[in-house]
C-alpha angles and dihedrals in degrees: 000000000000133000115248124252093257092058114113109208092191090064094043104041095175133101115256121231130187130201128182111234120177091332095314123114102226118201119206144157120233114191133165136359134265133057109005121249111194106203116206127190136203135210129346094356135089138189089304084079090075099049091106093051105043095068090056095047110033094083089067106020140044102243117203118179119174138188118231114232108282092026129090111339097334119111127209127225122239111286096024109146099200092229123150091248090055091047090051090052089051092051090050091050091052091049089054094044091053093044095234108179095179133012145159116227120218109206139183135158110349087352086078099063092035094050095041091051088055092045093051091053092054107025094158089066096053112102096177142331129246118182143145142174094012141102141218107200138073117287107231105160118114095240093056091047092052091047092050092048095046099047101027098055144003133041095308092057091043091056101038100038107023097039108021098033087221096174092063102029097045116007098044094047095046093045091070115079109171096051139015117230113248123238091257091050091050089052088057092048091050095043099088091048105044095123125059092235091055092063096071090095090057093044094054095057100068089046089054092058083085101013093063095052093126091048090051094044090055091052093048092050092053102041091104089069091071101020092107095059115113102270137190113201114198119194124190103205097204096057109131091202107045117042139181094288090062091050092051091049091055090048090058092049102045106067098182098045144136119200121211121186117216097207120215091003125129138223097289093055094162087070099028096048104009100139093048092047090049093052090050090052090054093049094045092047091053091048092047106039107024 
């Protein structure tokens, strides 16, 4: 397959790979050798999120970062619903297709529930866990429910997401605090969602904050099965979405954990503080496994 015209190879200096998984054409990067780091994104991002981490890790690790169907350069088959459960199934299919015997997921935003669902289904393959600014339980507060209803369905969501592409044009830009994305970077973030019809994948995700309650409840109930894995908990302290209470909740769940605060970084810390996070991964890995 070919990269689209909007793709800027200078900003994404990695080879593209595609793998068919359950009818989807899944795009991913695969750089370096060593223990496998499986890099999972949220909404409205894609593997481009990890471009500032891979160069600092690929000399010691095999870095695999994929795009869920409907995101980045991955395409979805007919009938694909773009739900977290379907994305988790796609991730599992790619793991099998690539023959990964052992891996460490890196998770943030929706990548947390998606990656943890995968990890819980194959715990013997999980070397360690790296996550930050994410969750793994149903969202029951009134504010989240209003947000899910407003942006996931109805006329407000149709206008703000389908027409204005608010997740990329507003939320993504404002969710970075250390740096402001350049115009060329914003072109890459907008690229997968240039057409109104292409934004359905983004539109589904806020709806699923409440629509995937059963999926999230199942993950929450089973977290104890992998809570003792060596874990690195990143926390960007300027995230407007996930606050200190979420961090403390993770700290009570992960029993073999180190917490590292990414100070003055925002929600998309892989972009905002990618080099610092990468260096911490290297240090923590040495302390944990050597």
